[in-house]
N, C-alpha and C positions, 0 to 999 in steps of 0.2 A: 305858823306855816310849816314848821318842822314836822308836824303830824302828816302832811300830805305825802312826802317822799316814801315814808314807811307804808302809808295807806296804798300807794301805787304799787309798791313791791308786793304787798300782801294780796291785793286784788289780782295783779298779773299772775301770781302763783296759783290763786284759786281759779282764775279763768282758764288757765292753760294746763291745769293738773288733769290727769286722766281719770276724772270722776265719773264719766259716762253720763247718759241722759238723766239718771236719777239724782245727779248732783246739781240740784237747782240752786241758782244764785239767790241770795237773800235780796230783799227789796233794794237796799242801797247799792250793792254790787251790780245788780241788774241795771239800775238806772245809770250808773257810771259807764257800764259797757254800752248801753244804748247811746249815751252822750258821745262816747268815743266813735261809734259808728256814724253818728251825725257829723262829727268833725271830719271823719274820713271822707264822707260824701262831699262836704263843703270844700275840701282840699282837692277833689278829683280833677277840677279844671285849672288847677294852679292859680286860682284867684280867690283866696280865702279872705274875704273882706269884711268890713264892719256890718253890712246888711245881713250877711250869713251869721256872723257872731251874735248879732242882736236876735235873730230868729231862733237860733239854738238856745240862747238865754231865755227867750219867751217860752219855748217848748219845755225846757227844764223847769221853769217856774210853774207852768201850768200842770205838768205831770207830777211834780213833787211838792207843790204848795210852798215854793221858795220865794223869798224876797229877791229883788233884782241883783243885789250884791252877792247873795248866796248862789244864785243861778250862774253868775259870772265866774265865781270860784269853782263851781262844779264843771263848767266848760273848760276852765284852765286845767283842771285835773284831767278832764277827758282828752285834752290836747296832748298831754304827756302820755297818757295810756295809749292813745291812737298811734303815737310815734313808735311805741314799743310793741304794738300788737302785730300778730303774724299777718299773712296775706288775707285779703278780704274774704275769700271763700272759707278758709279755716276759721277766721274770726266770726263770720256769720253763722257757721254751723255750731260753734260753741254757744252763741246766743240762742239759736233755735232749740238746741238740746236742753236749754235751761230756762226758757221763758215760754209761758203758755201762748197758745195760738191767738186768742183774743187780743192779747197785748202786742203780738207781732203785727196784727193788722194796724194797730195804733202807731207802731214804729214806722211802718211803710208810709202811712199818712204824714207823719212828722218828717220823714225823708223827703217827700214831695214838697212840703213847705220849705225846707232848707234849699232844695234844688232850685226853686223859683224865687227865693228871697231877694236875690240881687237884681231881679227884673230881667235877667238874661236866660235864654234857653241854651244850655250847654249839653251837647250830645254826650260828653263824658259823664256828666252827672246823671242825665236821664238813663243812660245805659247802666250805670252803677245801681240806680234805684231798681231798675227792672231785674238785674241780676240778683240783688239782695232779696227782693220780694220773692222770687222763685226759690231761692235758697232757704228763705224763712217759711216756705210752704203757703204763701199768700198767692191766691189765684191771680191770673192776668186781669180778670174782670174786677176783682176787688181792688187790685192795684190801680186800674184805670179809674175806678170810682173815687179812690183816694186822691189820685192826681187831679181829677176834675174838681173835687172839693177844695184842694189846695189852691188851684188857679182862681176859683170863685172867691175864696177867703182873701186872697191877695189882690183881688180886683184885676186880674190879668186875663186877657182873652185866650181861648183855646184855639190856637191856629196850628 
């Protein structure tokens, strides 16, 4: 576990270095940044509970081919990164500049899954997903389709 604090410092310095849009994140760094964004979303309503943690773990496992324990470790790393990351607008712009558009659509879909993971509709979480989708360059239409897909996947009505 001593590897992780060094990894966090290194990732934070790479994330927030002024590398410009050509400074793409490598696959691992990009996934940790995405995981941190999912954690930020789950914490937006001040109720970061087991259902949201499980959903983040499932998303990380699916996106990265991880076992459950590995996904939980990545989420724990993301929790630490999220606590140190700058404001959401700046953090999201950093991700946008370094992750391809097609993957940004997947990120928004994952965010909707996390937003509804606890079975509650939180205006704070919904607002944050909409803000981040716009900042990531994902259209309102595509975000709405991702939202509907998340509700369907989670077996929740669209009301």
